[in-house]
N, C-alpha and C positions, 0 to 999 in steps of 0.2 A: 469349311468346304475348300476344296482345291479350285484354283481358278485357271482357266485356259486362256493363253495369250492368243488374241486374234490379229490377223494380218492388218496393217495399216491401210491397205488398199481399200478404196471406196469409203474410207472414214470421213473424208471431206469432199465437198464439191470443188470444182475448179475455182481458183482464186482465193482459196482458204475459207470458203463459206462453210459453216457448220451444217452437217447433214442430219444431225439429231443424235448421233451416236459416235461422233468423232473421238478418236483415240480410245475407243472402248478396249478394255483389256480382258473382258470376260464375256462369254456367250452363255454361261450357266450359273452365274452368281450375282445376286442382288447386292451383297456386301461389296464384292469386287467392283461393281459398277459405281457404287457410291464413292469408293475410294478413288476410282479413276476420275470421277467428276471433281472431287476435291483436289486432286492433283492438277486438273486443268485450271481450276480457279486459282490455285497457288501459282500456276504458271502464267497467269494473266488473262486467261480466257474466261471472262466473267459472264458473257452472254447476257441474258435478260435479268440476271440476279439483282443488279442495283435498282432496276425499275420495279421489280416485284417487292423488294424490301421497301422501296419508297411508297408504293401504294399502301402496304400494310402499316408502315409507321405513320404516314400522314393520315390514313383512315382512322387509326386508333387515337391520334393526337386530336383531330377535330371532333371525333366522337366524345372524347373526354371533356373537350371545351364546350361543345354544343350538343349534349346527349339528346336533347328534346327536339332537335331539328335535323342534324346532319344525316343520320341513317334512316330517316323516315322514307316511306315509298315515294312521297311527293318530291323530296329533294333528290332521290336517286334518279327519278325520271328527268328532273331538271339537269342533273349532272350529265346524263346521257345526251341530252339536247345540246348542252354546252360543249361536250367533248367531240361530237360527231364531225363538225366542220374542221376542226384542228386535225383529228385523226385522218380524215380523208386526204386533206392537203399534205399531211406528213407521209402518207403512203406513197404519194407521187415523188416526194422528195427523197425517200429511201432509195429509189432506182437511181436518181441523180447523184446522190452521195455515194453510192456504191462505186461510182467511177472516180471518186475523188473530186467531183465537180460541185457547183453550187448554183442555185437559181433564186437570186434575190428578188426576182420579179413575180414569183409564184403567188404571193398574196394578192397583189394588185391585178394579176391575170384572173384570179377568181372573181374580183370585182368587176372587171371588164365583161366577162362572160355572164355574170349575173345581171349586169346592166343591159346586155343585149337581150336576154330573156325577158326582163321586166318591161323594156320598151316595146317588145313585140306583143306582150300580153296586154299592156295598158293602152298603147297608142294604135297599134295595128289590129288589135282584137284577134290576134292569132290564137289557135287552140294551144293547150299546154304542151302537147307533144311536139308541135312544130317549134315552139319557143325553146323548149329544153334541147331539142336536137340542134337548133341554131347555136345555143350557148356552147354545147359540146363541140360542134364543128369549129366554132371560134377558137376554143382551146386547142384543138388539133392544129389549126393553121398557125396559131401563135407558137406552138411547140416546134412545128416544122421550121418556122422562121428563126426562132432562138437556136435550135439545134444545128441548123445549117450554118449560122454565124460562128458557132463553136466548133462543130465537127468538120465542116468543109473549108471554111476560111481560116480557122485556127485562132480566132480571137479568144483570149481567156474568158471562161464563163463568168468570172467575177465582174469583169469590165462590161461584157455584153448585157448581163442581167441587171447590173446597177444602172446602165443607161436606160434599159427598158422599164425598170422600176419607176423611173421619172416619166418616161414616155407614155406608158399605159395609164398612169394616173391622169395625164392630160387628156387622153382619149376618153376616159370615163367621164371626166368633167365636161368635155364638149358634148358627149352624148346625153348626159343628164341635165347639165346646166348648173351654174354656180349657186350653191345654197338650196338646190332643189332635191327632192326625193321622188322616187317612182314607187308607188305602192304595188305590192304583190298580193293579189286577192283571190287568185285562182284557187278553188277548193282542193284540186288535186295537189298542187304544189304546197299549199298551206298544210295539207294533211301529213307531210313528212314530219312536221314539228308538232302540229296541233292535235293530231288524231293518234289513236292507238290500235294495235292489232287486237281483235276480239280475244277475250281471255281463253276461250276453248281452242281457238286457232293458235294462239300463242303457245299453249302447252303442247299441241300437235307438232308445231315447228320445233319446239325445244327437244322433244323426244326424238324427232326425225334427225335433228342435228347430232344428238348423242349417238344414235344408231349409225349414222353415216360415218362419223368420226371413228367410232369403235371398229366398224367394218374395214375402213381404210388402214387403220393401225394394225389390226390383226392380219389383214392380207399382206401388208408390207413385211410384217414379221415372218409370215409363212414363206413368201417368195425369197426373202434374204436367207432364211435358214436352208431352204431347199437348194439354193445355188451356192451354199458355202460362203456367203458374204458375211462381213462383220455386222453383228446385230445386237440389239439390246436384249437382255433376258426377258422372258415372257412376264415375269413379275413387274419389271419396269414398264412394260407396255400396258399392263392392266392398271398400274398406278396412274399412269398418264390418263388413261381413259376414265378412271374414277375421279381424278381431280377435275377434268373438264366437265364431266357429268355433274359433279357437285356444284361447280360454279354456275353452269347453265340452269340447273334446277333452282338454285338459290336466287339468282337474278329474276327468273321467271316467276317464282313465288312472291318475291317482294313486289314486282311490278304488277302482279295480278291483284294485289289489294286495292280496294277502293280508296283513292286519295283525294277525292273531291272535298274542297273546303266547306261546301254548303250541304245542308241536308236535302235529300230529295234528288240530288244530282250524282250520277255514277260516272266515275272517272278511273278506269282500271284497264290494264293491259300494257303490253310492251310498246313503246313509241316506235313508229315506223322507221325512224333513223337507225335503230339498232339492227333490224334485219338488213338494211341497206349496207351498213358497215360490215356485217358478218359476210354477206355475199361478196363484197369487194375483197375482203380479207382472204376468203377461200379461193377466189379466182386468181388474185395476183400472187398468192402463195404458190399455187400450182404453176403459174407462168414462170415464176422466179426459181422454183425448186425442182420442176419436173419437165422442163422444156429445154431444147438446145439454146434458145434465145437467153433463158435465164443463166444457163452455164456460161454462155459467152459474155454476159454482163459481169459475172464474177471474174472471169478470166481477164477481161480488159481492166476491170478495177484492180485486180492483183498485179498485173504487169502488162501494160498496153503493148509494148514492143514484142514480148513474147507471144501475146495473143495474135498480133499481126503476123508474125513469122509462122504461126500455127495455121494460118489461112483464114482467120476471122476478120471479117470486114469491120474494123474498128470504127470507121467513120459512120457506118450505118447504125452501129450500136449507140454511138454518142448521140446521133440525131434522134434515135428511137426513144431513149430515156427521157429526153426533153419533151417529146410528144406525149409520152405517158404522164409525165409530171404536170404538163399543162392541161391534159384532159382531166385528170383527177382534181386539178385546181378548179376547173369549170364545175365539176360535180360538187365540190366543196362550196363554191360560190352559190350554187342553187340551194344547197341545204342551209347555208347561212341566210340566204334571202327568205327562205320559208320560215325560219326561226324568228327573224326580225320583222317580217311582214313588209319589207320595203328594201330598196337599194338606193344608196346615197353616193355622191361623188367620192366619198372617203372609204367606201366599202372595200374590204380586202387590204386596206392600208394599216397604218398604225403598227400594232404588235402582232398582227396575224402571221406574218412570215416568221418572226422570232419564235412565237409559240410553236409553230409547226416544226421548224428546225430543231428547237429544243425538244419537242416530243420524239422525234426520230433519234436524236443523240442520246437522250435520257433512256430510251428504250433499249439502246445497245448498238445502234448503227454508227460505224466509225466515220469521223470526218475525214480520215485519210484514205478511204476507199477500200473496197475489197471485202468488207465484213458488214453483215446486216441482214435482216429479214423484215418482211412486211409486218409481222406481229410486233416489231419494235415500235411502229408508229401507234399501235393500239395501246400498248402498255405505257409508253411515254406520253401519249395524249391523255390518258387517264390521270397520270401524275400531274400534268399541267392544269387539267380541268379541276382536279381535287384541290390544288392550291388556290386557284381562282374562286372556286365555289366555297371552300372552307373559310377563306379570308373574308369573302363577301358576307357569310353568316356571322362572322365575328365583328363586322362593321369596321374592318381595318381601312385605313386611309389608302388612297390609290398609290401613293409613293411607295408604301411598304410592299404593296403587291408587286410593283416593278422590281424593287430591290430583291425581294425574296425569290421571285421567279428567275431573275437574272443570276442570282447566287446559285440556284439549283442547276441552271444550264452551265455555268462555269465549273461547278463541281463535276457535272457529267462529262464535260470535255476534258477536265483534268484526269478523271478516272480512266477515260479512253486513252489518253496519252501515256499515262503510267502503266496501263495494262499492256499496251503495245510494247513499251520498253521492256517490261517484265517478260512478255512472251518471247521477244527477240533474245533476251539474255538466257532464257531457259530452253530455247529451241522449240517452243510450242507453235 
């Protein structure tokens, strides 16, 4: 079939962010679209490909090593609970990394916010919604403070957040007390990890998710075609819808199976953490890809001086991304507290930040700024969680877990650097 070259305009969002059909060379040929995608990969634009390959390869590896436990419905539910706090924290870091900044305090901020919630629940007897709101407001205030130091005063984010990494740990220690823990027993909070969406409702939500996604994709195709903009062929749009539908149906079917270890007890349905992650993914993807704020984030990440000259308030954007990062850190801390059932002085410390940064980078977000999507946090978070989950099933010693996860992060950063070099050399 003949292929029609499409104009490069609107192929990318400001700042080099992929719009979903960047560099398309065809509006009427599936084969030409595949060739264009392969050209982008050869040119260094790997997108989410490494993360997807990582999920597939790791999944097959651990299934081969532990076929009796890894792909069971019970372990898949455990994997979702493990991944949720990492994914949510990584979602916030994506916004910060898009500007080429870093927040080393994000993990301990999640611990501070969780501690505020836990103390209000346990000591003040506050209702769950007041405690959760207080935790989120704490995250917003911390983000404003951090962002102001970086955006207004001009202190490098590495220095600011390294200092706050130590400072906020001291705050959590003072709040909880050395060696102590604060239990989180509120049934609504605990339900995030301990309870599941009823099976029937889970299937309704799954079908609704597929229908909404299909409607949005088809409407986008219709509008772009009507306006003469670059767009993917209809076949590609239908394939995307089919893949998402297959994944959603498969996950829902697996988690709808009774996974209770004892006879007479029913444990089936999607853990509430999964709908929470999906809602955040949809909302943040809309903010980043379909609003002027999102376009400004990409513009500042691509070239801050050019963005300033174009009339974008660079300082406001810098402060805003740290607010978003700390707010999502608060939500991550709440989910982690629900999973563990308590908050300790070390909550959010240790490897929490490294896993979240690793999730964002492994998923495809660039450490150099200007390139990334919220979905990167989900894909990368699954890679990190699969490694931890699979090694746990194998009974691997802790030191190997650290070495392997660190190696995967180093590999992801190396791929990012090489891809950028390749893209610069080929003009992509």
